[in-house]
All heavy atoms as TSV, in Angstrom:
chain	resi	resn	atom	element	x	y	z
A	1	MET	N	N	-33.778	81.833	-8.836
A	1	MET	CA	C	-33.598	81.416	-7.466
A	1	MET	C	C	-33.593	82.627	-6.530
A	1	MET	O	O	-33.977	82.510	-5.380
A	1	MET	CB	C	-32.286	80.626	-7.374
A	1	MET	CG	C	-32.200	79.820	-6.140
A	1	MET	SD	S	-33.499	78.597	-6.162
A	1	MET	CE	C	-32.992	77.557	-4.879
A	2	THR	N	N	-33.169	83.759	-7.053
A	2	THR	CA	C	-33.158	84.972	-6.232
A	2	THR	C	C	-34.577	85.374	-5.843
A	2	THR	O	O	-34.812	85.785	-4.704
A	2	THR	CB	C	-32.492	86.122	-7.011
A	2	THR	OG1	O	-31.185	85.710	-7.401
A	2	THR	CG2	C	-32.403	87.364	-6.165
A	3	LEU	N	N	-35.501	85.212	-6.769
A	3	LEU	CA	C	-36.895	85.551	-6.489
A	3	LEU	C	C	-37.453	84.671	-5.375
A	3	LEU	O	O	-38.177	85.147	-4.495
A	3	LEU	CB	C	-37.736	85.417	-7.756
A	3	LEU	CG	C	-39.227	85.707	-7.605
A	3	LEU	CD1	C	-39.430	87.155	-7.197
A	3	LEU	CD2	C	-39.955	85.399	-8.882
A	4	VAL	N	N	-37.103	83.402	-5.380
A	4	VAL	CA	C	-37.571	82.474	-4.354
A	4	VAL	C	C	-37.053	82.900	-2.983
A	4	VAL	O	O	-37.801	82.948	-2.006
A	4	VAL	CB	C	-37.134	81.030	-4.687
A	4	VAL	CG1	C	-37.434	80.091	-3.542
A	4	VAL	CG2	C	-37.801	80.550	-5.953
A	5	LEU	N	N	-35.780	83.236	-2.902
A	5	LEU	CA	C	-35.205	83.656	-1.624
A	5	LEU	C	C	-35.795	84.982	-1.152
A	5	LEU	O	O	-36.050	85.168	0.039
A	5	LEU	CB	C	-33.687	83.763	-1.750
A	5	LEU	CG	C	-32.958	82.438	-1.963
A	5	LEU	CD1	C	-31.472	82.679	-2.188
A	5	LEU	CD2	C	-33.170	81.517	-0.787
A	6	LEU	N	N	-36.024	85.896	-2.084
A	6	LEU	CA	C	-36.626	87.176	-1.727
A	6	LEU	C	C	-38.039	86.995	-1.192
A	6	LEU	O	O	-38.415	87.599	-0.173
A	6	LEU	CB	C	-36.631	88.104	-2.944
A	6	LEU	CG	C	-37.213	89.494	-2.717
A	6	LEU	CD1	C	-36.327	90.277	-1.763
A	6	LEU	CD2	C	-37.337	90.225	-4.027
A	7	LEU	N	N	-38.826	86.143	-1.850
A	7	LEU	CA	C	-40.184	85.878	-1.376
A	7	LEU	C	C	-40.175	85.171	-0.025
A	7	LEU	O	O	-41.020	85.434	0.829
A	7	LEU	CB	C	-40.949	85.038	-2.400
A	7	LEU	CG	C	-41.400	85.769	-3.648
A	7	LEU	CD1	C	-42.003	84.787	-4.643
A	7	LEU	CD2	C	-42.388	86.856	-3.314
A	8	LEU	N	N	-39.214	84.282	0.183
A	8	LEU	CA	C	-39.097	83.590	1.460
A	8	LEU	C	C	-38.769	84.564	2.586
A	8	LEU	O	O	-39.373	84.515	3.665
A	8	LEU	CB	C	-38.030	82.499	1.365
A	8	LEU	CG	C	-37.879	81.603	2.573
A	8	LEU	CD1	C	-39.165	80.840	2.833
A	8	LEU	CD2	C	-36.728	80.649	2.373
A	9	LEU	N	N	-37.845	85.475	2.343
A	9	LEU	CA	C	-37.504	86.486	3.354
A	9	LEU	C	C	-38.689	87.413	3.635
A	9	LEU	O	O	-38.939	87.783	4.789
A	9	LEU	CB	C	-36.295	87.306	2.899
A	9	LEU	CG	C	-34.953	86.591	2.976
A	9	LEU	CD1	C	-33.868	87.449	2.352
A	9	LEU	CD2	C	-34.613	86.251	4.401
A	10	ALA	N	N	-39.423	87.781	2.595
A	10	ALA	CA	C	-40.599	88.636	2.782
A	10	ALA	C	C	-41.658	87.917	3.606
A	10	ALA	O	O	-42.271	88.516	4.503
A	10	ALA	CB	C	-41.170	89.057	1.435
A	11	ALA	N	N	-41.865	86.636	3.339
A	11	ALA	CA	C	-42.865	85.861	4.082
A	11	ALA	C	C	-42.479	85.743	5.554
A	11	ALA	O	O	-43.322	85.896	6.447
A	11	ALA	CB	C	-43.026	84.479	3.460
A	12	ILE	N	N	-41.214	85.495	5.823
A	12	ILE	CA	C	-40.751	85.385	7.211
A	12	ILE	C	C	-40.884	86.730	7.923
A	12	ILE	O	O	-41.352	86.802	9.067
A	12	ILE	CB	C	-39.302	84.872	7.250
A	12	ILE	CG1	C	-39.264	83.412	6.802
A	12	ILE	CG2	C	-38.710	85.008	8.645
A	12	ILE	CD1	C	-37.874	82.859	6.609
A	13	GLY	N	N	-40.493	87.799	7.244
A	13	GLY	CA	C	-40.598	89.133	7.853
A	13	GLY	C	C	-42.036	89.516	8.152
A	13	GLY	O	O	-42.340	90.031	9.239
A	14	LEU	N	N	-42.931	89.262	7.216
A	14	LEU	CA	C	-44.342	89.586	7.438
A	14	LEU	C	C	-44.933	88.726	8.547
A	14	LEU	O	O	-45.711	89.204	9.376
A	14	LEU	CB	C	-45.144	89.390	6.157
A	14	LEU	CG	C	-44.962	90.436	5.070
A	14	LEU	CD1	C	-45.649	89.997	3.799
A	14	LEU	CD2	C	-45.489	91.772	5.537
A	15	GLY	N	N	-44.554	87.454	8.572
A	15	GLY	CA	C	-45.072	86.556	9.609
A	15	GLY	C	C	-44.634	86.962	10.995
A	15	GLY	O	O	-45.445	87.015	11.928
A	16	ILE	N	N	-43.363	87.273	11.148
A	16	ILE	CA	C	-42.854	87.684	12.466
A	16	ILE	C	C	-43.477	89.002	12.889
A	16	ILE	O	O	-43.902	89.165	14.033
A	16	ILE	CB	C	-41.321	87.763	12.439
A	16	ILE	CG1	C	-40.739	86.355	12.327
A	16	ILE	CG2	C	-40.789	88.460	13.685
A	16	ILE	CD1	C	-39.241	86.322	12.133
A	17	THR	N	N	-43.553	89.950	11.972
A	17	THR	CA	C	-44.156	91.247	12.292
A	17	THR	C	C	-45.621	91.084	12.684
A	17	THR	O	O	-46.092	91.701	13.639
A	17	THR	CB	C	-44.042	92.206	11.097
A	17	THR	OG1	O	-42.679	92.331	10.733
A	17	THR	CG2	C	-44.604	93.570	11.436
A	18	GLY	N	N	-46.320	90.237	11.965
A	18	GLY	CA	C	-47.739	90.026	12.259
A	18	GLY	C	C	-47.973	89.382	13.607
A	18	GLY	O	O	-48.975	89.662	14.273
A	19	LEU	N	N	-47.070	88.518	14.042
A	19	LEU	CA	C	-47.240	87.873	15.340
A	19	LEU	C	C	-46.792	88.751	16.502
A	19	LEU	O	O	-47.385	88.731	17.575
A	19	LEU	CB	C	-46.463	86.544	15.376
A	19	LEU	CG	C	-47.069	85.415	14.550
A	19	LEU	CD1	C	-46.170	84.195	14.612
A	19	LEU	CD2	C	-48.456	85.067	15.046
A	20	VAL	N	N	-45.740	89.530	16.285
A	20	VAL	CA	C	-45.172	90.327	17.382
A	20	VAL	C	C	-46.002	91.575	17.657
A	20	VAL	O	O	-46.303	91.890	18.806
A	20	VAL	CB	C	-43.706	90.699	17.067
A	20	VAL	CG1	C	-43.165	91.685	18.074
A	20	VAL	CG2	C	-42.837	89.449	17.038
A	21	VAL	N	N	-46.363	92.297	16.619
A	21	VAL	CA	C	-47.090	93.554	16.782
A	21	VAL	C	C	-48.572	93.238	16.972
A	21	VAL	O	O	-49.180	92.561	16.141
A	21	VAL	CB	C	-46.873	94.474	15.567
A	21	VAL	CG1	C	-47.674	95.757	15.718
A	21	VAL	CG2	C	-45.403	94.763	15.382
A	22	GLY	N	N	-49.135	93.736	18.034
A	22	GLY	CA	C	-50.543	93.481	18.309
A	22	GLY	C	C	-51.459	94.134	17.293
A	22	GLY	O	O	-51.235	95.265	16.872
A	23	GLY	N	N	-52.482	93.421	16.892
A	23	GLY	CA	C	-53.464	93.967	15.968
A	23	GLY	C	C	-53.083	93.854	14.512
A	23	GLY	O	O	-53.805	94.349	13.650
A	24	LEU	N	N	-51.951	93.256	14.221
A	24	LEU	CA	C	-51.533	93.122	12.828
A	24	LEU	C	C	-51.480	91.649	12.418
A	24	LEU	O	O	-50.581	91.208	11.715
A	24	LEU	CB	C	-50.159	93.764	12.613
A	24	LEU	CG	C	-50.102	95.282	12.775
A	24	LEU	CD1	C	-48.692	95.784	12.549
A	24	LEU	CD2	C	-51.056	95.970	11.829
A	25	PHE	N	N	-52.471	90.901	12.873
A	25	PHE	CA	C	-52.509	89.471	12.558
A	25	PHE	C	C	-52.663	89.235	11.064
A	25	PHE	O	O	-52.228	88.217	10.539
A	25	PHE	CB	C	-53.642	88.792	13.331
A	25	PHE	CG	C	-53.650	87.303	13.203
A	25	PHE	CD1	C	-52.666	86.544	13.809
A	25	PHE	CD2	C	-54.623	86.670	12.465
A	25	PHE	CE1	C	-52.655	85.173	13.677
A	25	PHE	CE2	C	-54.629	85.297	12.325
A	25	PHE	CZ	C	-53.642	84.543	12.940
A	26	TYR	N	N	-53.262	90.218	10.364
A	26	TYR	CA	C	-53.435	90.071	8.921
A	26	TYR	C	C	-52.087	89.992	8.210
A	26	TYR	O	O	-51.974	89.363	7.163
A	26	TYR	CB	C	-54.296	91.200	8.342
A	26	TYR	CG	C	-53.662	92.567	8.418
A	26	TYR	CD1	C	-52.917	93.042	7.356
A	26	TYR	CD2	C	-53.816	93.390	9.536
A	26	TYR	CE1	C	-52.328	94.287	7.395
A	26	TYR	CE2	C	-53.236	94.631	9.592
A	26	TYR	CZ	C	-52.495	95.082	8.526
A	26	TYR	OH	O	-51.917	96.308	8.577
A	27	LEU	N	N	-51.037	90.606	8.764
A	27	LEU	CA	C	-49.709	90.488	8.163
A	27	LEU	C	C	-49.194	89.059	8.252
A	27	LEU	O	O	-48.511	88.575	7.356
A	27	LEU	CB	C	-48.715	91.438	8.840
A	27	LEU	CG	C	-48.824	92.907	8.469
A	27	LEU	CD1	C	-47.771	93.712	9.211
A	27	LEU	CD2	C	-48.690	93.104	6.976
A	28	PHE	N	N	-49.521	88.387	9.357
A	28	PHE	CA	C	-49.144	86.987	9.498
A	28	PHE	C	C	-49.833	86.143	8.419
A	28	PHE	O	O	-49.210	85.284	7.796
A	28	PHE	CB	C	-49.486	86.471	10.892
A	28	PHE	CG	C	-49.254	84.992	11.056
A	28	PHE	CD1	C	-47.967	84.507	11.132
A	28	PHE	CD2	C	-50.313	84.112	11.123
A	28	PHE	CE1	C	-47.737	83.157	11.276
A	28	PHE	CE2	C	-50.098	82.758	11.265
A	28	PHE	CZ	C	-48.804	82.278	11.348
A	29	ILE	N	N	-51.116	86.414	8.197
A	29	ILE	CA	C	-51.866	85.672	7.176
A	29	ILE	C	C	-51.272	85.932	5.791
A	29	ILE	O	O	-51.093	85.001	4.991
A	29	ILE	CB	C	-53.361	86.060	7.210
A	29	ILE	CG1	C	-53.965	85.763	8.578
A	29	ILE	CG2	C	-54.129	85.370	6.099
A	29	ILE	CD1	C	-53.932	84.304	8.967
A	30	ILE	N	N	-50.934	87.179	5.506
A	30	ILE	CA	C	-50.311	87.517	4.221
A	30	ILE	C	C	-48.967	86.811	4.084
A	30	ILE	O	O	-48.619	86.302	3.012
A	30	ILE	CB	C	-50.164	89.045	4.070
A	30	ILE	CG1	C	-51.533	89.699	3.948
A	30	ILE	CG2	C	-49.297	89.397	2.865
A	30	ILE	CD1	C	-51.501	91.201	3.995
A	31	GLY	N	N	-48.197	86.756	5.173
A	31	GLY	CA	C	-46.916	86.056	5.159
A	31	GLY	C	C	-47.076	84.578	4.846
A	31	GLY	O	O	-46.293	83.999	4.088
A	32	VAL	N	N	-48.100	83.951	5.422
A	32	VAL	CA	C	-48.353	82.535	5.150
A	32	VAL	C	C	-48.740	82.331	3.694
A	32	VAL	O	O	-48.270	81.390	3.036
A	32	VAL	CB	C	-49.447	81.991	6.104
A	32	VAL	CG1	C	-49.910	80.621	5.681
A	32	VAL	CG2	C	-48.936	81.964	7.529
A	33	VAL	N	N	-49.569	83.216	3.154
A	33	VAL	CA	C	-49.985	83.109	1.754
A	33	VAL	C	C	-48.784	83.281	0.824
A	33	VAL	O	O	-48.620	82.525	-0.145
A	33	VAL	CB	C	-51.091	84.133	1.430
A	33	VAL	CG1	C	-51.362	84.217	-0.063
A	33	VAL	CG2	C	-52.355	83.782	2.189
A	34	VAL	N	N	-47.921	84.241	1.120
A	34	VAL	CA	C	-46.719	84.449	0.301
A	34	VAL	C	C	-45.803	83.229	0.385
A	34	VAL	O	O	-45.236	82.786	-0.615
A	34	VAL	CB	C	-45.976	85.733	0.744
A	34	VAL	CG1	C	-44.607	85.827	0.095
A	34	VAL	CG2	C	-46.796	86.963	0.411
A	35	PHE	N	N	-45.674	82.646	1.576
A	35	PHE	CA	C	-44.844	81.459	1.748
A	35	PHE	C	C	-45.383	80.284	0.932
A	35	PHE	O	O	-44.627	79.586	0.256
A	35	PHE	CB	C	-44.758	81.087	3.229
A	35	PHE	CG	C	-43.939	79.864	3.493
A	35	PHE	CD1	C	-42.558	79.920	3.389
A	35	PHE	CD2	C	-44.532	78.671	3.835
A	35	PHE	CE1	C	-41.789	78.794	3.623
A	35	PHE	CE2	C	-43.780	77.538	4.077
A	35	PHE	CZ	C	-42.402	77.601	3.966
A	36	LEU	N	N	-46.692	80.083	0.971
A	36	LEU	CA	C	-47.288	78.992	0.196
A	36	LEU	C	C	-47.138	79.229	-1.308
A	36	LEU	O	O	-46.865	78.293	-2.070
A	36	LEU	CB	C	-48.752	78.819	0.577
A	36	LEU	CG	C	-49.006	78.300	1.994
A	36	LEU	CD1	C	-50.498	78.284	2.285
A	36	LEU	CD2	C	-48.379	76.943	2.198
A	37	ALA	N	N	-47.310	80.471	-1.740
A	37	ALA	CA	C	-47.122	80.793	-3.156
A	37	ALA	C	C	-45.670	80.554	-3.568
A	37	ALA	O	O	-45.399	80.080	-4.685
A	37	ALA	CB	C	-47.521	82.242	-3.422
A	38	ASP	N	N	-44.744	80.852	-2.672
A	38	ASP	CA	C	-43.332	80.620	-2.944
A	38	ASP	C	C	-43.047	79.125	-3.086
A	38	ASP	O	O	-42.291	78.713	-3.958
A	38	ASP	CB	C	-42.487	81.221	-1.824
A	38	ASP	CG	C	-41.010	81.136	-2.102
A	38	ASP	OD1	O	-40.621	81.320	-3.263
A	38	ASP	OD2	O	-40.241	80.896	-1.147
A	39	LEU	N	N	-43.663	78.307	-2.249
A	39	LEU	CA	C	-43.471	76.863	-2.357
A	39	LEU	C	C	-44.018	76.324	-3.679
A	39	LEU	O	O	-43.390	75.482	-4.318
A	39	LEU	CB	C	-44.144	76.151	-1.182
A	39	LEU	CG	C	-43.459	76.289	0.168
A	39	LEU	CD1	C	-44.251	75.532	1.218
A	39	LEU	CD2	C	-42.036	75.801	0.119
A	40	VAL	N	N	-45.167	76.829	-4.098
A	40	VAL	CA	C	-45.743	76.402	-5.373
A	40	VAL	C	C	-44.840	76.828	-6.526
A	40	VAL	O	O	-44.563	76.053	-7.448
A	40	VAL	CB	C	-47.168	76.974	-5.550
A	40	VAL	CG1	C	-47.680	76.771	-6.960
A	40	VAL	CG2	C	-48.107	76.351	-4.537
A	41	PHE	N	N	-44.348	78.057	-6.476
A	41	PHE	CA	C	-43.460	78.559	-7.519
A	41	PHE	C	C	-42.175	77.740	-7.579
A	41	PHE	O	O	-41.708	77.361	-8.655
A	41	PHE	CB	C	-43.137	80.036	-7.249
A	41	PHE	CG	C	-42.219	80.649	-8.258
A	41	PHE	CD1	C	-42.656	80.913	-9.539
A	41	PHE	CD2	C	-40.915	80.971	-7.918
A	41	PHE	CE1	C	-41.809	81.484	-10.479
A	41	PHE	CE2	C	-40.063	81.525	-8.846
A	41	PHE	CZ	C	-40.511	81.786	-10.122
A	42	LEU	N	N	-41.610	77.431	-6.419
A	42	LEU	CA	C	-40.391	76.630	-6.368
A	42	LEU	C	C	-40.646	75.225	-6.893
A	42	LEU	O	O	-39.816	74.662	-7.613
A	42	LEU	CB	C	-39.850	76.574	-4.940
A	42	LEU	CG	C	-38.558	75.790	-4.732
A	42	LEU	CD1	C	-37.424	76.447	-5.493
A	42	LEU	CD2	C	-38.231	75.704	-3.260
A	43	GLY	N	N	-41.796	74.656	-6.560
A	43	GLY	CA	C	-42.132	73.322	-7.047
A	43	GLY	C	C	-42.242	73.264	-8.555
A	43	GLY	O	O	-41.783	72.312	-9.187
A	44	THR	N	N	-42.838	74.285	-9.151
A	44	THR	CA	C	-42.951	74.292	-10.607
A	44	THR	C	C	-41.592	74.495	-11.258
A	44	THR	O	O	-41.324	73.927	-12.316
A	44	THR	CB	C	-43.928	75.377	-11.091
A	44	THR	OG1	O	-43.488	76.643	-10.621
A	44	THR	CG2	C	-45.331	75.097	-10.615
A	45	ARG	N	N	-40.747	75.284	-10.641
A	45	ARG	CA	C	-39.397	75.493	-11.188
A	45	ARG	C	C	-38.567	74.217	-11.116
A	45	ARG	O	O	-37.839	73.895	-12.049
A	45	ARG	CB	C	-38.671	76.605	-10.432
A	45	ARG	CG	C	-39.270	77.987	-10.547
A	45	ARG	CD	C	-38.789	78.686	-11.755
A	45	ARG	NE	N	-37.340	78.707	-11.771
A	45	ARG	CZ	C	-36.626	79.666	-12.269
A	45	ARG	NH1	N	-37.200	80.716	-12.753
A	45	ARG	NH2	N	-35.311	79.589	-12.293
A	46	LEU	N	N	-38.670	73.490	-10.012
A	46	LEU	CA	C	-37.896	72.262	-9.862
A	46	LEU	C	C	-38.441	71.149	-10.746
A	46	LEU	O	O	-37.687	70.302	-11.214
A	46	LEU	CB	C	-37.888	71.815	-8.402
A	46	LEU	CG	C	-37.094	72.690	-7.440
A	46	LEU	CD1	C	-37.224	72.172	-6.025
A	46	LEU	CD2	C	-35.632	72.760	-7.853
A	47	ARG	N	N	-39.738	71.131	-10.959
A	47	ARG	CA	C	-40.345	70.094	-11.780
A	47	ARG	C	C	-39.905	70.233	-13.240
A	47	ARG	O	O	-39.753	69.250	-13.946
A	47	ARG	CB	C	-41.860	70.168	-11.695
A	47	ARG	CG	C	-42.529	69.017	-12.434
A	47	ARG	CD	C	-43.958	68.980	-12.148
A	47	ARG	NE	N	-44.129	68.781	-10.702
A	47	ARG	CZ	C	-45.253	68.469	-10.135
A	47	ARG	NH1	N	-46.325	68.346	-10.872
A	47	ARG	NH2	N	-45.342	68.305	-8.843
A	48	GLN	N	N	-39.701	71.456	-13.691
A	48	GLN	CA	C	-39.267	71.678	-15.068
A	48	GLN	C	C	-37.843	71.192	-15.283
A	48	GLN	O	O	-37.465	70.874	-16.399
A	48	GLN	CB	C	-39.359	73.155	-15.435
A	48	GLN	CG	C	-40.770	73.661	-15.547
A	48	GLN	CD	C	-40.799	75.149	-15.813
A	48	GLN	OE1	O	-39.774	75.813	-15.845
A	48	GLN	NE2	N	-41.985	75.695	-15.999
A	49	GLY	N	N	-37.064	71.148	-14.231
A	49	GLY	CA	C	-35.681	70.663	-14.343
A	49	GLY	C	C	-34.795	71.653	-15.058
A	49	GLY	O	O	-35.036	72.847	-15.072
A	50	GLY	N	N	-33.766	71.124	-15.675
A	50	GLY	CA	C	-32.793	71.965	-16.361
A	50	GLY	C	C	-33.113	72.191	-17.814
A	50	GLY	O	O	-32.290	72.683	-18.554
A	51	ARG	N	N	-34.314	71.793	-18.232
A	51	ARG	CA	C	-34.665	71.968	-19.644
A	51	ARG	C	C	-34.843	73.430	-19.992
A	51	ARG	O	O	-35.464	74.184	-19.256
A	51	ARG	CB	C	-35.964	71.222	-19.948
A	51	ARG	CG	C	-35.802	69.724	-19.829
A	51	ARG	CD	C	-37.108	69.056	-20.089
A	51	ARG	NE	N	-37.896	69.186	-18.833
A	51	ARG	CZ	C	-39.183	69.000	-18.759
A	51	ARG	NH1	N	-39.874	68.689	-19.804
A	51	ARG	NH2	N	-39.795	69.105	-17.601
A	52	ARG	N	N	-34.276	73.809	-21.096
A	52	ARG	CA	C	-34.424	75.184	-21.577
A	52	ARG	C	C	-35.280	75.146	-22.843
A	52	ARG	O	O	-35.253	74.181	-23.585
A	52	ARG	CB	C	-33.061	75.784	-21.874
A	52	ARG	CG	C	-32.218	75.933	-20.632
A	52	ARG	CD	C	-30.895	76.578	-20.987
A	52	ARG	NE	N	-30.066	76.620	-19.793
A	52	ARG	CZ	C	-29.846	77.710	-19.095
A	52	ARG	NH1	N	-30.365	78.847	-19.489
A	52	ARG	NH2	N	-29.092	77.684	-18.037
A	53	PRO	N	N	-35.994	76.223	-23.100
A	53	PRO	CA	C	-36.822	76.241	-24.320
A	53	PRO	C	C	-35.962	76.157	-25.584
A	53	PRO	O	O	-34.864	76.703	-25.643
A	53	PRO	CB	C	-37.555	77.578	-24.249
A	53	PRO	CG	C	-36.987	78.323	-23.118
A	53	PRO	CD	C	-36.115	77.407	-22.317
A	54	VAL	N	N	-36.473	75.470	-26.565
A	54	VAL	CA	C	-35.766	75.331	-27.839
A	54	VAL	C	C	-35.926	76.617	-28.627
A	54	VAL	O	O	-37.009	77.160	-28.754
A	54	VAL	CB	C	-36.337	74.136	-28.638
A	54	VAL	CG1	C	-35.633	74.032	-29.997
A	54	VAL	CG2	C	-36.206	72.865	-27.841
A	55	ARG	N	N	-34.830	77.090	-29.179
A	55	ARG	CA	C	-34.872	78.332	-29.952
A	55	ARG	C	C	-34.945	78.019	-31.420
A	55	ARG	O	O	-34.436	77.133	-31.940
A	55	ARG	CB	C	-33.650	79.197	-29.685
A	55	ARG	CG	C	-33.646	79.672	-28.278
A	55	ARG	CD	C	-32.421	80.523	-28.073
A	55	ARG	NE	N	-32.346	80.880	-26.668
A	55	ARG	CZ	C	-32.101	82.080	-26.241
A	55	ARG	NH1	N	-31.895	83.047	-27.077
A	55	ARG	NH2	N	-32.039	82.325	-24.969
């Protein structure tokens, strides 16, 4: 869960920086891509549920 929150904070930071600073729109695009990847990662983690691998 820490990784999800870290990626979310990175996406928000990149998005805000990309919109505020002129000429750095590519940072906004990278922020959106990181945010979408974070949503996919979170979805796969939640779909697996609480099941742990059998040892």
